[in-house]
C-alpha positions as CSV (number, residue, x, y, z in Angstrom):
1,M,29.9,13.4,2.5
2,R,25.9,17.9,8.5
3,R,22.7,17.6,8.4
4,L,20.4,15.0,6.9
5,S,22.3,14.0,3.8
6,A,22.4,11.1,1.8
7,C,24.7,8.6,3.1
8,T,26.3,5.2,1.1
9,L,28.6,7.4,-7.6
10,G,27.4,4.8,-8.8
11,F,28.2,4.9,-11.5
12,A,28.0,4.5,-13.6
13,L,27.3,8.1,-14.1
14,V,26.4,10.0,-12.1
15,A,25.6,8.4,-10.5
16,S,25.5,10.5,-8.2
17,S,25.4,13.2,-8.1
18,I,26.5,13.4,-6.1
19,T,30.2,13.7,1.0
20,A,31.6,12.7,3.9
21,A,31.9,12.4,8.3
22,A,33.2,15.0,10.7
23,A,36.7,15.0,11.9
24,G,36.7,12.0,13.4
25,C,34.9,9.6,10.8
26,A,37.7,8.4,8.8
27,S,35.7,5.2,7.8
28,Q,33.5,4.4,4.8
29,D,30.4,2.5,3.2
30,R,26.9,1.4,3.1
31,A,25.2,-0.5,0.5
32,F,28.3,-1.6,-1.3
33,T,31.4,-2.1,0.7
34,K,34.0,0.7,1.0
35,E,37.4,1.5,2.0
36,S,37.4,0.6,5.6
37,P,34.6,-0.2,8.2
38,G,32.5,2.2,9.9
39,P,32.9,3.4,13.5
40,G,31.0,1.8,16.3
41,T,28.4,4.9,16.6
42,A,27.1,3.8,13.1
43,A,23.9,1.5,12.6
44,P,24.5,-2.2,11.5
45,P,22.9,-3.3,8.5
46,P,19.8,-4.4,9.8
47,A,18.0,-7.7,8.4
48,D,15.1,-7.9,5.9
49,F,15.4,-5.1,3.5
50,G,17.9,-3.4,5.9
51,E,14.4,-2.6,8.3
52,G,15.3,-1.2,11.6
53,G,13.7,0.4,14.7
54,A,12.8,0.0,18.4
55,P,11.8,-3.7,19.3
56,G,8.3,-4.4,20.1
57,E,6.6,-1.3,18.2
58,T,3.4,-2.4,16.6
59,V,3.8,-2.3,12.9
60,Q,0.6,-0.6,11.1
61,G,1.4,-1.5,7.7
62,H,4.3,-2.1,5.2
63,L,5.3,0.4,2.3
64,R,7.2,-1.8,-0.6
65,G,8.2,-0.5,-4.0
66,T,11.3,0.2,-5.8
67,V,14.2,2.9,-5.8
68,R,14.8,4.1,-9.2
69,A,17.7,6.4,-10.8
70,P,16.3,9.3,-12.1
71,N,15.9,8.1,-15.4
72,G,13.1,6.1,-14.0
73,T,14.5,3.0,-15.1
74,V,17.8,2.0,-13.4
75,P,17.3,0.4,-10.0
76,V,19.0,1.8,-7.1
77,A,20.6,-0.2,-4.3
78,G,21.2,0.9,-0.8
79,A,18.9,4.0,-0.9
80,L,17.5,5.1,2.7
81,L,14.0,5.0,3.3
82,Y,12.2,6.5,6.4
83,L,9.2,8.1,7.7
84,S,9.0,11.4,9.8
85,K,6.5,13.7,11.1
86,D,9.0,16.4,10.3
87,K,10.9,17.6,6.9
88,P,14.5,16.8,7.1
89,E,16.5,20.0,7.2
90,A,17.9,21.2,3.6
91,I,21.5,19.8,2.6
92,P,24.2,22.4,2.7
93,S,24.0,24.4,-0.7
94,K,28.1,24.1,-0.7
95,V,30.7,21.7,0.3
96,Y,30.3,20.0,3.7
97,C,31.1,17.3,5.9
98,D,28.5,14.7,5.7
99,E,27.7,13.3,9.3
100,C,25.2,10.9,7.8
101,V,21.5,10.7,8.4
102,Q,20.8,10.9,12.1
103,L,17.5,9.2,13.4
104,A,16.3,8.9,16.7
105,A,16.5,5.8,18.2
106,G,13.4,3.7,17.4
107,T,13.2,5.3,14.1
108,V,11.9,2.6,11.7
109,H,13.7,2.6,8.3
110,A,15.2,0.4,5.6
111,L,17.2,0.1,2.7
112,S,16.8,-0.8,-0.9
113,D,17.9,-4.2,-2.3
114,A,20.5,-5.3,-4.9
115,T,17.0,-4.6,-7.7
116,G,16.2,-1.3,-5.8
117,K,13.1,-3.2,-3.7
118,Y,12.4,-2.4,-0.6
119,D,10.0,-3.2,2.6
120,L,9.6,-0.3,5.0
121,P,7.5,-0.9,7.9
122,A,5.3,2.0,9.4
123,T,4.6,2.3,13.2
124,T,2.3,5.3,12.7
125,K,-1.1,5.7,10.4
126,G,-2.0,8.9,8.9
127,K,-0.1,12.0,7.2
128,Q,3.6,11.7,7.3
129,Y,6.9,12.6,5.2
130,L,8.5,9.9,3.1
131,I,12.1,10.2,3.1
132,I,14.2,8.6,0.1
133,Q,17.9,9.2,0.2
134,K,21.1,8.0,-1.8
135,G,24.2,10.2,-1.5
136,G,23.4,13.9,-2.2
137,F,20.0,12.7,-4.1
138,R,16.6,13.0,-1.6
139,R,13.3,13.0,-2.4
140,V,10.4,14.2,0.3
141,R,7.0,13.6,0.0
142,E,4.1,13.7,2.4
143,I,1.8,10.7,2.2
144,Y,-1.0,9.4,4.2
145,V,0.1,5.7,5.6
146,S,-3.5,3.5,6.1
147,G,-2.0,0.2,6.1
148,D,0.0,-2.3,3.4
149,E,0.5,-0.4,0.5
150,T,2.9,-0.7,-2.8
151,L,4.0,2.8,-3.5
152,P,4.3,4.0,-7.2
153,D,7.9,4.3,-8.8
154,T,7.3,7.8,-9.1
155,L,7.1,8.4,-5.6
156,T,10.6,6.6,-5.0
157,T,12.3,7.8,-8.0
158,L,15.7,10.0,-7.3
159,P,15.2,13.2,-8.4
160,P,16.6,14.7,-11.9
161,K,17.2,18.2,-10.2
162,A,16.9,20.3,-7.2
163,D,13.3,21.6,-6.2
164,L,13.2,22.4,-2.7
165,A,9.6,23.4,-3.0
166,A,8.7,19.8,-4.2
167,G,11.2,18.1,-1.4
168,D,13.7,17.5,-3.9
169,E,17.6,17.7,-3.8
170,V,20.4,16.5,-6.1
171,P,24.3,17.1,-5.6
172,R,25.6,20.7,-6.9
173,M,27.6,18.8,-9.8
174,T,30.4,20.9,-12.2
175,V,32.2,18.9,-15.3
176,V,34.9,20.8,-15.9
177,H,35.0,19.7,-19.9
178,G,38.0,18.1,-21.0
179,Q,37.7,17.7,-25.1
180,Y,37.2,13.8,-24.8
181,D,35.3,12.3,-22.0
182,E,31.9,13.8,-22.3
183,I,30.9,12.5,-19.1
184,E,27.9,14.9,-18.9
185,A,26.0,13.4,-21.8
186,S,26.1,10.6,-19.9
187,L,24.7,11.7,-16.5
188,E,22.0,13.0,-18.6
189,K,21.3,9.7,-20.0
190,L,21.3,8.6,-16.3
191,G,18.4,10.9,-16.2
192,I,19.9,13.8,-14.3
193,D,18.6,17.5,-15.8
194,P,21.1,19.6,-17.5
195,S,20.1,22.2,-15.4
196,A,21.5,20.5,-12.3
197,I,25.1,20.3,-14.0
198,E,27.3,23.3,-14.6
199,V,29.6,22.7,-17.8
200,V,32.9,24.5,-17.7
201,Q,34.5,24.8,-21.3
202,S,35.9,27.5,-23.2
203,A,36.9,27.9,-26.7
204,L,40.6,28.1,-25.9
205,I,41.8,25.0,-23.8
206,G,42.3,25.7,-20.3
207,V,41.1,28.8,-20.0
208,A,37.9,28.4,-18.5
209,A,38.7,25.4,-16.9
210,K,41.7,27.7,-15.0
211,S,39.2,30.1,-13.8
212,F,37.4,27.8,-12.3
213,L,39.7,25.6,-10.3
214,T,41.7,28.8,-9.3
215,D,38.5,29.9,-7.7
216,A,38.4,28.4,-4.6
217,G,35.2,30.0,-3.6
218,K,33.5,28.6,-7.0
219,V,35.1,25.1,-6.3
220,N,34.0,24.8,-2.2
221,G,30.7,26.1,-3.8
222,R,30.0,22.6,-5.7
223,H,29.6,19.0,-3.9
224,I,30.8,17.1,-6.8
225,V,33.6,17.9,-9.5
226,F,34.1,16.0,-12.5
227,L,37.7,16.3,-14.5
228,P,37.4,14.2,-17.3
229,C,39.9,12.7,-19.9
230,G,41.2,16.0,-21.4
231,D,44.3,18.2,-22.6
232,Y,44.9,20.0,-19.2
233,T,47.8,17.8,-18.2
234,Q,49.8,18.4,-21.3
235,P,53.6,19.0,-21.2
236,T,55.0,22.2,-21.6
237,P,54.4,24.3,-24.0
238,N,50.7,22.9,-23.9
239,T,48.4,23.5,-20.9
240,D,49.2,21.4,-17.6
241,L,47.0,22.8,-14.9
242,S,47.7,20.0,-12.6
243,S,50.7,21.6,-11.5
244,D,49.3,24.8,-10.5
245,P,49.9,24.8,-6.7
246,Q,46.8,27.0,-6.4
247,I,44.7,24.4,-8.1
248,Q,46.0,21.4,-6.2
249,A,45.5,23.4,-3.0
250,N,41.8,24.1,-3.7
251,L,41.2,20.6,-5.0
252,R,42.9,19.3,-1.8
253,D,40.8,21.9,0.6
254,F,37.7,21.1,-1.4
255,V,37.8,17.0,-0.9
256,E,39.3,17.5,2.9
257,A,36.0,19.5,3.5
258,G,33.8,16.8,1.9
259,G,33.8,17.1,-1.6
260,R,33.7,14.5,-4.1
261,L,36.0,14.5,-7.2
262,Y,35.8,12.3,-10.0
263,V,38.6,12.0,-12.5
264,T,39.3,10.2,-15.6
265,D,42.0,8.7,-18.1
266,W,44.5,11.3,-19.1
267,H,43.7,13.9,-16.4
268,Y,45.6,11.5,-13.4
269,D,47.9,14.0,-12.7
270,F,45.4,15.8,-11.1
271,I,45.5,12.9,-8.5
272,A,49.1,12.2,-8.9
273,R,50.3,15.5,-7.7
274,T,47.5,16.7,-5.5
275,F,47.2,13.2,-3.4
276,P,50.7,11.6,-4.2
277,G,51.3,8.1,-3.2
278,K,47.7,7.5,-3.4
279,I,47.1,5.9,-6.6
280,A,50.3,4.5,-8.6
281,F,49.6,4.7,-12.5
282,T,51.6,2.8,-15.0
283,G,54.2,4.5,-16.5
284,A,54.0,7.9,-14.6
285,S,57.0,10.0,-13.9
286,S,57.2,13.7,-12.9
287,Q,56.5,14.8,-16.3
288,A,53.0,15.7,-17.2
289,C,51.1,13.1,-18.8
290,S,53.8,10.4,-18.8
291,G,51.5,7.9,-18.3
292,C,49.0,8.9,-20.8
293,G,48.5,6.1,-23.6
294,R,48.0,7.2,-26.8
295,L,46.2,4.5,-28.0
296,T,42.8,3.1,-26.9
297,Y,42.0,-0.2,-25.6
298,D,39.0,-2.1,-24.4
299,A,39.4,-4.6,-21.5
300,A,37.4,-7.1,-19.9
301,A,35.7,-6.0,-17.1
302,S,35.4,-7.6,-13.5
303,V,33.4,-6.2,-10.7
304,T,35.6,-6.4,-7.5
305,D,33.0,-5.1,-5.3
306,P,30.9,-8.1,-4.4
307,D,27.9,-5.6,-4.0
308,L,28.3,-3.6,-6.9
309,S,28.8,-6.8,-8.8
310,S,25.2,-8.0,-7.4
311,W,23.8,-4.7,-8.5
312,M,25.1,-5.4,-12.1
313,A,24.1,-9.0,-12.1
314,A,20.7,-8.0,-11.0
315,Q,20.5,-6.0,-14.4
316,N,22.1,-8.9,-16.4
317,L,25.6,-7.5,-16.6
318,S,27.8,-9.8,-14.9
319,A,30.0,-9.8,-17.9
320,F,30.9,-6.6,-20.3
321,T,33.9,-4.5,-21.6
322,L,35.5,-1.5,-20.5
323,Q,35.7,0.5,-23.7
324,K,38.3,3.5,-24.4
325,N,40.9,3.1,-21.8
326,Y,43.8,5.2,-22.0
327,T,45.6,4.8,-18.8
328,E,46.2,1.9,-16.4
329,V,46.6,1.8,-12.8
330,D,49.3,-0.3,-10.9
331,S,47.6,-0.2,-7.6
332,V,45.8,2.0,-4.6
333,S,47.2,2.9,-1.4
334,G,44.5,2.6,1.2
335,G,41.6,2.7,-0.8
336,K,39.4,0.4,-3.1
337,V,39.1,-1.0,-6.2
338,W,35.3,-1.1,-7.7
339,V,36.0,-2.4,-11.1
340,S,39.0,-4.2,-12.8
341,G,39.8,-5.0,-16.5
342,S,41.9,-7.5,-18.2
343,R,43.4,-5.8,-21.2
344,G,44.4,-8.5,-24.0
345,G,44.0,-11.3,-21.7
346,A,46.5,-10.1,-18.9
347,A,46.0,-10.1,-15.2
348,P,43.3,-7.7,-14.4
349,K,44.1,-4.4,-13.1
350,P,42.3,-1.7,-11.3
351,A,40.2,0.5,-13.5
352,T,37.6,1.9,-11.2
353,V,39.4,3.0,-7.8
354,S,38.4,5.5,-4.8
355,F,39.9,6.8,-2.0
356,E,38.8,8.8,1.5
357,Q,40.7,12.0,2.1
358,G,39.4,13.8,5.0
359,C,35.8,13.9,4.6
360,G,35.7,13.6,1.3
361,R,36.7,11.1,-1.6
362,V,38.6,10.8,-4.8
363,M,37.4,8.5,-7.7
364,F,39.4,7.4,-10.6
365,S,38.5,5.6,-13.6
366,T,41.0,4.4,-16.4
367,Y,38.3,4.6,-19.1
368,H,35.8,7.0,-20.5
369,T,32.2,7.1,-19.6
370,E,31.0,9.1,-22.6
371,P,27.7,7.6,-24.4
372,F,28.8,5.3,-26.9
373,S,25.5,4.4,-27.7
374,T,21.9,5.7,-27.4
375,S,21.2,3.2,-24.4
376,L,22.9,2.8,-21.3
377,T,26.1,0.9,-21.6
378,A,27.4,-1.1,-18.9
379,Q,30.1,1.3,-17.9
380,E,27.6,4.1,-17.8
381,R,25.5,2.2,-15.4
382,A,28.7,1.1,-13.0
383,L,29.6,4.9,-13.1
384,L,26.2,5.6,-11.6
385,G,26.5,2.6,-9.1
386,V,30.0,3.6,-8.1
387,L,29.4,7.3,-7.9
388,L,26.2,7.2,-5.8
389,E,28.2,5.1,-3.4
390,V,31.3,7.2,-2.8
391,S,28.9,10.5,-2.7
392,V,27.3,9.1,0.9
393,C,28.8,9.5,4.4
394,N,32.0,8.2,5.3
395,A,30.9,7.0,8.7
396,S,28.5,4.3,8.7
397,P,28.4,1.0,6.6
398,T,24.4,2.1,6.2
399,G,24.7,5.7,5.8
400,V,22.3,5.9,9.1
401,V,23.3,6.6,12.3
402,V,20.9,6.0,15.2
403,R,21.4,8.3,18.1
């Protein structure tokens, strides 16, 4: 979603950052269950914090600790940790097809649990590189292993911005600012540095957005593109960028090549017209924004994915409300429902969904993820959880392929 890259967002926000497998890899996911099971080459989820390695190896010590989001507080589930004598190759600086983390047979590795905790056995003492990775977020640090040790959180916190010299990598993210849903503010609350987020906006509605979206080179220079709720799908004579054939082709090619596209609310037509038949939107027709609600509504959330549910529960968020919804989803074809919402006591409908397309993924939410308070809201945390999950490779349930 290649090289060594983060195979499992989040997201709630970014989260995320934030890529998929090669031509034959049409399946999914890792710490959280995905749209479909991975192929036979994928490493099965090992027991005991995801510990894996060759049988019979002598363990010289255990490294324990907690993986956290860039803000240093939110735990990260399903993060991959392993030791290596060599630094991994850098993640490509533009869209690419993630072939998962390729580990040699016998390489011991671990996955963090719902609380972010891990137990990584070390079979060699001395200097070596510790690699922590989730999706496009990766931190590499040289450490000295002498035996059992509890590592400080600062060592295993996902990086807020790219710093290749230090060993930090994050997805290249662009927010095509959409007037109403300030998702970039939520990404920053999750600890992602503003310098890591390109925001495309202009005084005249749609001018900067059109310039970016019609330029295939610019789109393909990113790993994650956000199209949060805005006025770019309004019927004529207003701005309707979703009907532009060049924009549709660029977004389709971007996702097919391994990119992640995240859309919210009124901008649903970017999905409906670019990937027809994937998501059925309530009230949608051939007219732009025909399924856009003009009045906001709140919905009682139910987390459909069991692992995402466990992760939210570990943060005491088993029950919460999805605020500022403006659209509804009837169904998803060949995709996954992460979170559902019940409006006014009615039967729950899909609220956060995703599907695979080629090497990439598309994600949609009916609600805004902009900040409604100074502290992280439940739906912002959900954004991080889902964004991190959908940003990992499509081919392995753990994000790891053992060769």
